[in-house]
C-alpha positions, 0 to 999 in steps of 0.5 A, a space after each residue: 521556498 516553502 509557499 504558505 497561504 494562511 509499527 512495531 511501535 506497539 511493543 513500546 510502553 504507552 507514554 503518559 500524556 503530561 503536556 498538550 501538543 503544540 506546533 512549532 513552525 520552525 521545527 516543522 520547517 526544518 523537517 522539510 528543509 531539504 525539499 524546499 527547492 525550486 527545481 524538483 517536485 516535493 510535498 504539501 504539508 498541513 498540521 492542525 491542532 483541535 481543528 485549527 490549521 496552524 501549519 500549511 505549506 508546500 515545498 517544491 514544484 507542482 510540476 516540472 513543466 511549469 514554474 508553479 510551486 506546491 501549495 495547501 490548495 493544490 489538488 494531489 492524489 492521496 492514493 490508498 488513503 481513499 480506502 476509508 472513504 470507500 468503507 464509510 460510503 458502504 457503511 452509510 448504505 448499511 445504516 440505511 438498511 440497504 446492505 450488511 457489513 457481513 453480507 456475502 460479496 456475491 449478494 452485491 457483485 453476483 459476477 463473483 459468486 464462484 470466485 468469492 464464495 464464502 467471502 464477506 464485504 467486511 473481509 474485502 475491506 479488512 484485507 483478509 478475503 484471500 482473493 488475488 488483487 486485480 490491480 496486482 494481476 493487471 500490473 504483473 501480467 500486462 504492465 502499467 499504462 494499459 486502460 482497464 475499467 473498474 468492471 474489467 478489474 472485477 472480471 480479472 478477479 471473477 475469472 481467477 481460479 484460485 486464492 492466495 489463502 482461505 478467507 480469514 486465515 491470513 492478511 494480505 493488502 488487496 486493492 481489488 477488494 475495494 474495486 468490488 466495494 466500489 461496484 457494490 456501492 454504485 449498484 446499491 445506491 444507484 449513483 456513480 461513486 464520484 457522485 456518492 462521494 461528492 454528495 454524501 462525504 465531501 459536500 457535507 464537510 465543505 471539501 469542495 476541492 476533493 473529488 474522485 479522479 479515476 484515470 490519471 490522464 483525465 484533466 482536473 483543474 488545479 492539479 499537481 503532476 506525478 513524477 516517477 524516478 527514472 534511476 538516472 537522476 530524472 523523472 518521467 510520467 507513468 500512468 497506471 492505466 487502470 481506473 482507480 475508484 475506492 481503492 485509491 482514486 481521490 484527489 484532494 488538497 491539504 486544506 480539505 484533508 485537514 477538514 476531513 481529519 478534524 471531522 474524523 477525530 470528532 467522529 471517533 469521539 462519538 460526534 460525527 456529522 457524516 455517519 453514525 457513532 456506531 459506524 465510526 466505532 466499526 471503522 477502527 475495529 480491527 480484523 481478527 484472524 482465524 488464529 485469534 491474531 488482531 491485525 490492527 487494520 479496520 475498515 480502511 483505517 489503522 488504529 495503532 500506537 506510535 511511541 505510546 500515543 494512539 494514532 489513527 491513520 492510513 497512507 497511500 501510494 501511487 505511481 509518482 506520489 504518496 501520502 500519509 494522513 494521521 490523527 492523534 485523537 488524545 492530543 487533537 493533532 491532525 497531520 497530512 503529508 502529500 508528495 508528488 514524486 516517488 522516492 519520498 516517505 510521507 509516513 516517516 515525515 509525518 512521524 517526524 512532525 509528531 516528534 516535533 509537536 508532542 512533548 511527551 512520547 514514549 521511547 523511539 525505535 531507531 533503525 537497527 545499526 548492528 551487524 546483520 547477515 545479508 541475503 535472500 530468504 524464501 517462505 515455503 508457505 506462500 512462495 514469497 521472498 525478502 532480502 536482508 541488507 544494509 543501506 547507509 549503515 542501517 538494516 533494511 528488509 526488501 520485499 514487494 519492491 520496497 526497502 523498509 528500515 528494521 528496528 529491534 523491538 523489546 522482544 528481540 525481533 527485528 521488525 519493519 518499522 511500518 504499522 501494516 507489516 506484522 512481521 518479526 524476524 529472529 536475526 542473529 547479529 552475525 555477518 554469516 547468513 543462517 540457512 534458516 531464519 525464524 519469522 513470526 507473521 500475524 502470530 504464526 511462526 515459520 522457518 524461512 530458507 536462505 536462497 543460494 544460486 544453483 551453480 548448475 542452473 540451466 534454464 534451457 530445459 524450461 524453454 517454451 510456451 506456458 499459459 495461465 488460462 483463467 487470467 488469459 495470460 501466456 508466458 514464453 521462457 527464452 533461455 540465453 545461450 548457456 541457460 544461466 540467465 534468460 527472459 520471461 515474456 508475459 502477455 496478458 489481456 491488456 499488454 506485454 511485459 518482459 522480464 530478465 530471469 536470474 537464478 536464486 536457487 535450484 528451481 527458483 528464478 528471480 523475474 525483474 522487468 526489462 523495460 520499466 524501472 518499477 520495483 513493485 513489478 516482478 516476482 519469483 518463478 518456481 519451476 516444477 513438473 507441471 510448469 511454473 508458479 508466479 509469486 509476488 508480494 500480493 500474488 501467490 502461486 499463480 499457476 502457468 502450465 506448459 503448452 509447448 
């Protein structure tokens, strides 16, 4: 069909630019050939060179309900690619003297005075605030689909009684930080965020088909549907429920995103139309942790090498869709990939487009195919877990509901081949899992512990009712007859979610949702004398105390 209308890689030596990028339409077509169908949702793709769009196509359906194909002019969600739009909006207010990059959060969102004491606006935008994420709390404690306003999301964070870590000491992706950013922008400007985005960001660049869509159930003309995978060969709808603002609420088109990328690239070169050259320098300036480690993440943008070539980028994910926006400033190459179904990887697809367009690149890190041990490991520092496994002959790591390919970098460590994950694992080439595994994450070495199910596991002594008062959540532990398995029923402020409990190790239980095929929901339950803690990819040690 193809309708048309007009990393761990930082450890690879930098390539010398010997030839300019070019766009071979047939080579790019081949990358997306498997998605060129008339019966499934798919992707829309745009590639431009020096600001001139040279490849604009859609592959697959805009909706399973209508015989309409995706195209470069159909609106699609870009998810967290929205974040740098929000950061830029705030920086325009900084330029106007209305705010400062290092202002305390409570100056602009006073409801956060207690919960965000000592935390700055910059730390929100660079994901080093240590705050728990409102979107994560809402999903984990109440499930998706329940309406929650932006102000309601803020209240979840304001009422929280603990943090994931002290501000500036670690890095953890946090949508909630951009919820607070959204409120700050609205209060400082006196405008709704959708109006500020439209008047200050979109219209000056001719992005007339781009807007902020806070709720999935809103009607927006010329929009593609989102499609979740049901695990049975089909698809279903699953609105997230919560309002989405600067953390991920923009809908755009391939054509508009190519306009944005063209501006982003020249702005980074010191010639912006929106914002100052100093603002754009700060946009890609990475956060530095207290230990001196450079995170690679700036104000909603990452500036990292791919195969030795500089890239500036940010991906996005929503329930039933995803995106990747990436530019290669030294080659004048801009790429946007937007998907309207779950299970696709726009980051990998965009990387393959780079491979096809740039003739001189450094070595490519291929997925590791050697022998590795398989098992689940526990991080005593933050309560997190991850799994090592093999999929289609390649090594993967599973964490936070995601399965990511592992590559072996020149330092000998296995690393997720995704720029945002700064983790290296010292994994031996053996099938026997070691009892401990050395991990290096954001410059800190820690020993991870192999989890082995307890042969005497019995959930019955833990039966009863628990509460996490600050979040307004109750939990009921219901063991099965012999106590080997059971259920955890969480009832939050906005809904109820049931989990299946399975033992991982003495005192540690895996919680997976019973009613939803959502891998991002669920976590680790760690029982102790006070009750238990709930741990997930972005929520650390949320305390539940036993009440009956």
